[in-house]
C-alpha positions in Angstrom: -14.8 -31.9 5.3 -13.7 -28.6 3.9 -10.0 -28.5 3.0 -8.6 -25.6 5.2 -5.2 -25.4 3.5 -4.3 -22.0 1.9 -1.3 -20.9 -0.2 0.0 -17.5 0.8 2.8 -16.4 -1.6 4.0 -20.0 -2.0 3.8 -20.8 1.7 1.2 -23.5 2.4 -0.6 -23.0 5.7 -2.6 -26.0 7.1 -5.4 -23.6 7.9 -5.9 -19.9 7.2 -5.7 -18.7 10.8 -2.6 -16.7 11.8 -1.9 -14.8 15.0 -0.6 -11.3 14.2 2.4 -9.6 15.4 2.1 -7.8 18.8 -0.7 -10.0 20.2 1.0 -13.4 20.7 4.5 -12.6 21.8 6.6 -15.6 20.8 3.9 -18.1 21.7 5.3 -19.3 25.0 2.4 -18.1 27.2 -0.4 -19.2 24.8 1.4 -22.6 24.4 0.3 -23.3 28.0 -3.3 -23.4 26.9 -3.2 -25.1 23.5 -0.8 -26.8 21.0 0.6 -24.0 18.8 0.5 -26.6 15.9 -3.3 -26.0 15.8 -2.6 -22.6 14.1 -1.8 -22.0 10.5 0.9 -19.5 11.3 2.4 -17.4 14.0 3.6 -13.9 13.2 5.9 -13.1 16.1 6.3 -9.9 18.1 7.9 -7.1 16.1 11.7 -7.4 15.9 14.2 -4.6 15.7 18.0 -4.8 15.2 18.7 -4.1 18.9 16.6 -4.8 22.0 14.0 -2.3 22.9 12.3 -1.7 26.2 9.2 -0.1 24.6 7.3 2.9 25.7 6.6 3.9 29.4 3.3 2.8 31.1 0.4 3.2 30.9 0.6 1.9 27.4 -2.6 -0.1 27.0 -6.2 1.3 27.4 -9.5 -0.4 27.0 -12.0 1.2 24.5 -15.5 0.3 23.5 -15.1 -2.9 21.4 -11.4 -2.8 21.5 -8.1 -1.6 23.0 -5.6 1.2 22.4 -1.9 0.3 22.7 1.4 2.2 22.5 3.7 -0.6 23.6 6.5 0.7 21.4 7.9 -2.5 19.9 9.3 -3.9 23.1 11.4 -6.9 22.1 14.7 -8.7 22.8 16.2 -7.9 19.4 16.6 -10.0 16.2 19.7 -11.9 17.4 18.1 -13.0 20.7 15.0 -14.1 18.8 17.0 -16.3 16.5 19.1 -17.7 19.3 16.4 -18.3 21.9 12.8 -18.1 20.6 13.0 -19.5 17.0 14.3 -22.9 18.1 11.3 -23.3 20.5 8.8 -22.2 17.8 10.3 -24.7 15.4 9.2 -27.5 17.7 5.7 -26.9 16.5 4.1 -27.7 13.1 3.3 -24.1 12.3 4.5 -21.5 9.8 6.7 -18.8 11.3 6.4 -15.2 10.1 9.0 -12.8 11.4 7.7 -9.2 11.7 10.5 -6.6 11.4 10.7 -2.8 12.1 13.5 -0.5 11.3 14.4 3.2 11.0 16.5 2.9 7.9 16.4 0.7 4.8 19.7 -0.8 5.8 18.3 -2.0 9.1 15.5 -3.8 7.3 17.9 -5.4 4.9 20.2 -6.6 7.7 17.3 -8.2 9.5 16.0 -9.9 6.4 19.4 -11.5 5.8 19.6 -12.8 9.3 16.1 -14.1 9.5 16.2 -15.8 6.1 19.4 -17.6 7.0 17.8 -18.6 10.3 14.9 -20.4 8.5 11.7 -18.4 9.1 9.0 -19.2 6.6 8.1 -15.6 5.7 9.1 -12.0 6.7 6.5 -9.3 7.4 7.8 -5.8 6.9 6.2 -3.2 9.2 6.2 0.1 7.3 4.5 2.0 10.0 7.9 2.9 11.4 9.5 6.3 11.1 12.3 6.7 8.5 15.0 8.8 10.2 16.5 9.7 6.8 13.2 11.2 5.7 12.7 13.4 8.7 10.7 10.9 10.7 7.9 10.3 8.2 6.5 6.8 8.4 7.4 4.5 5.5 3.8 3.5 5.1 2.6 7.1 4.5 4.3 7.7 1.1 4.4 5.3 -1.8 8.0 6.0 -2.6 9.2 5.3 0.9 7.1 2.1 1.1 8.6 1.0 -2.2 12.1 1.8 -1.1 12.0 -0.4 2.0 10.2 -3.2 0.2 12.8 -3.3 -2.5 15.6 -3.5 0.1 13.8 -6.3 1.9 13.3 -8.3 -1.2 16.9 -8.0 -2.2 18.0 -9.1 1.2 15.5 -12.0 1.8 15.5 -15.5 0.5 12.0 -16.2 1.8 8.7 -14.5 0.8 8.3 -10.9 1.9 5.0 -9.6 3.0 4.4 -5.9 3.7 2.1 -4.7 6.4 0.1 -1.6 5.5 -1.0 1.2 7.8 -4.7 2.3 7.5 -3.6 5.8 8.6 -3.4 7.1 5.0 -5.6 8.8 2.5 -5.5 6.1 -0.2 -4.3 2.6 0.9 -4.4 1.3 -2.6 -1.7 3.7 -3.6 0.6 2.3 -1.0 -0.4 -1.3 -2.0 0.4 -0.7 -5.6 3.8 0.8 -4.7 4.9 -2.2 -2.6 3.6 -4.7 -5.2 5.6 -2.8 -7.8 8.7 -3.0 -5.6 8.4 -6.8 -5.4 6.3 -7.6 -2.4 5.2 -11.2 -2.4 2.1 -10.5 -0.2 0.4 -7.7 1.7 -1.0 -7.7 5.2 -3.6 -5.3 6.4 -4.8 -3.5 8.4 -2.4 -2.3 11.1 -3.9 -0.4 14.0 -5.9 2.8 13.6 -4.5 5.8 15.5 -6.7 6.8 18.4 -6.8 8.5 21.8 -8.6 8.4 25.1 -8.6 11.1 27.9 -9.2 10.7 31.6 -11.9 13.4 32.2 -10.9 13.9 35.9 -7.1 14.3 35.5 -7.6 15.7 32.0 -4.6 13.8 30.8 -4.5 11.2 28.0 -4.8 7.7 29.4 -1.8 6.5 27.4 1.6 8.0 28.5 2.4 8.5 24.8 -0.9 10.4 24.4 -2.1 8.4 21.3 -2.0 4.7 20.4 -3.2 2.1 17.9 -6.8 1.0 18.1 -7.6 -2.7 17.5 -10.4 -5.0 18.2 -14.0 -5.6 16.9 -14.5 -1.9 16.3 -12.1 -1.8 13.4 -13.5 -4.8 11.5 -15.6 -2.8 9.0 -12.6 -0.7 8.2 -10.5 -3.8 7.7 -13.1 -5.4 5.4 -13.3 -2.3 3.3 -9.6 -1.8 3.0 -8.9 -5.5 2.2 -11.6 -5.3 -0.5 -10.1 -2.1 -2.0 -6.5 -3.5 -2.0 -7.7 -6.9 -3.4 -9.1 -5.0 -6.3 -5.9 -3.0 -6.8 -3.2 -5.6 -6.7 -2.6 -9.2 -7.7 -0.5 -10.4 -4.7 -2.2 -12.4 -2.0 -3.4 -10.7 1.2 -3.3 -11.6 4.9 -6.4 -9.9 6.3 -6.6 -8.7 9.9 -8.5 -6.2 12.1 -11.2 -7.0 14.6 -11.7 -10.7 13.9 -13.3 -12.5 16.8 -15.6 -15.0 15.1 -15.5 -17.4 12.2 -17.9 -15.3 10.3 -15.6 -12.3 10.7 -12.8 -14.3 9.1 -15.1 -15.3 6.3 -15.9 -11.7 5.7 -12.2 -10.8 5.2 -11.7 -13.8 2.9 -14.8 -12.8 0.9 -13.3 -9.3 0.6 -10.1 -10.8 -0.9 -7.9 -12.2 1.9 -6.2 -15.5 1.4 -5.6 -16.0 5.2 -6.8 -14.2 8.3 -5.2 -13.1 11.5 -6.9 -13.2 15.0 -5.2 -10.8 17.4 -6.9 -8.7 20.0 -9.6 -11.3 20.5 -6.9 -13.5 22.2 -6.6 -11.0 25.1 -10.2 -11.8 26.1 -10.2 -15.4 25.1 -6.9 -17.3 24.8 -8.6 -19.9 22.6 -9.9 -17.4 20.2 -7.7 -18.3 17.2 -8.5 -22.0 17.5 -12.2 -21.3 18.0 -12.3 -19.0 15.0 -10.6 -21.7 12.9 -13.3 -24.2 14.0 -16.1 -21.8 13.3 -14.7 -21.0 9.9 -14.4 -24.7 9.1 -18.0 -25.3 10.2 -19.1 -22.4 7.9 -17.3 -23.9 5.0 -19.0 -27.3 5.6 -22.4 -25.6 5.9 -21.9 -23.9 2.6 -20.6 -27.1 1.0 -17.2 -25.8 0.2 -14.6 -28.3 -0.9 -11.8 -25.8 -0.1 -12.0 -22.8 2.3 -9.9 -20.9 -0.3 -13.1 -20.7 -2.4 -14.2 -17.9 -0.1 -11.3 -15.6 -1.2 -12.5 -12.7 -3.3 -16.0 -14.3 -3.7 -17.9 -11.2 -2.5 -20.7 -10.1 -4.9 -20.8 -6.3 -4.8 -24.1 -4.7 -5.7 
């Protein structure tokens, strides 16, 4: 039997399959179908300092091999999560990753303090958010902004800090180096790719916010390429994500350099997708005679 345990920035996951932020809520709905302890980790829905209602509907649109979303970080706020959701999640044998979003470095720092004290296992910093002090530029689009929020998060957290990178940049390795230099313990990628669909009859964008984030199988090749580039640019471990719906997809991201892999959009079509991907990845490891699934990480042989 292949040992499925992996170590992501000092946090040991029983298997490398994580569900990413924005696709799994706080686990209550999926928990009706399978034991959440089957997963390696749960990255909860993105949290903000105060509750948010999110963007107006329609805010999800189907695309060929994926979906567009502009949900807009709808969530109950960090305090409500700590009070009501975290205790329920803690009933399961699974690592808990809190994803956070803010509009100022101070907001990130405050959430890191609260969540560390509450006992999450890791904090994932979403740097796709606009920095109001920098004229609305997203933190993830400039190395210095990405480094600034990473440094604040690290100073405020007592658990490992992982930074989630946006693919909507010219050179993702530049951002990766910046957050590593600022102290990030791990990096996750990719976030969604910005896209758009238009109703040809009404001539209006299908999403009320006009554009949204593309996820699903269509983005897998982009994710594999970017994970590979980042793995060759930094030394910190990587949580790979983007279009994973099969065990072989997860193996691709690991070969490209990921330590663990997230299964997100696939869960909308198949609630059992994360567990199925785990089992398929385990079978692949056994077929290849791997003692440890971690042997896949970075084992790609470029031409």
